[in-house]
C-alpha positions in Angstrom: -146.7 23.7 -72.3 -145.9 20.2 -72.2 -142.4 20.6 -71.8 -142.8 21.9 -68.4 -145.1 19.4 -67.3 -142.7 16.6 -68.5 -140.4 18.0 -65.5 -143.0 17.4 -63.0 -144.9 14.2 -64.1 -143.4 10.9 -64.8 -146.0 10.4 -67.9 -148.1 12.9 -70.1 -150.8 12.1 -72.1 -151.9 15.2 -74.6 -155.2 14.8 -76.5 -156.4 17.0 -78.9 -160.4 16.7 -78.8 -160.1 17.9 -82.7 -158.9 15.1 -84.2 -159.3 12.3 -81.0 -160.8 9.2 -83.1 -160.7 6.4 -80.4 -164.2 4.8 -79.4 -163.6 5.1 -75.9 -165.1 7.7 -73.7 -162.8 10.0 -71.5 -163.7 7.9 -68.4 -162.6 4.6 -70.2 -159.5 6.4 -71.1 -158.8 7.6 -67.3 -159.1 4.0 -66.5 -157.4 2.6 -69.0 -154.2 4.8 -68.4 -155.0 5.1 -64.6 -155.0 8.8 -64.8 -155.1 10.4 -61.3 -155.0 14.2 -62.5 -156.2 15.6 -65.9 -156.5 19.2 -67.1 -158.3 20.9 -70.1 -157.7 24.0 -71.4 -159.3 25.7 -74.0 -159.9 29.3 -75.1 -163.2 30.8 -76.0 -161.8 31.0 -79.7 -161.8 27.5 -79.9 -164.7 26.5 -77.6 -166.7 24.6 -80.3 -169.6 22.2 -80.4 -167.0 19.4 -81.3 -165.2 20.2 -78.3 -168.1 19.8 -75.9 -169.4 16.6 -77.9 -166.2 15.2 -77.1 -166.0 16.3 -73.3 -169.7 14.9 -72.9 -169.1 11.5 -74.4 -167.8 10.6 -70.8 -171.2 11.1 -69.3 
């Protein structure tokens, strides 16, 4: 899927929350890279407590 996005955007940052080890929260990551658009993809089969915790780190 990222190949298609590469045709549309000059830069793409892909994060797999299962292996995201950086200390910074999502808002800090957005500020660091000046992200103006974010897309979160998930499926009910991988909607886990770890994913919820990762997404909540930005609160």
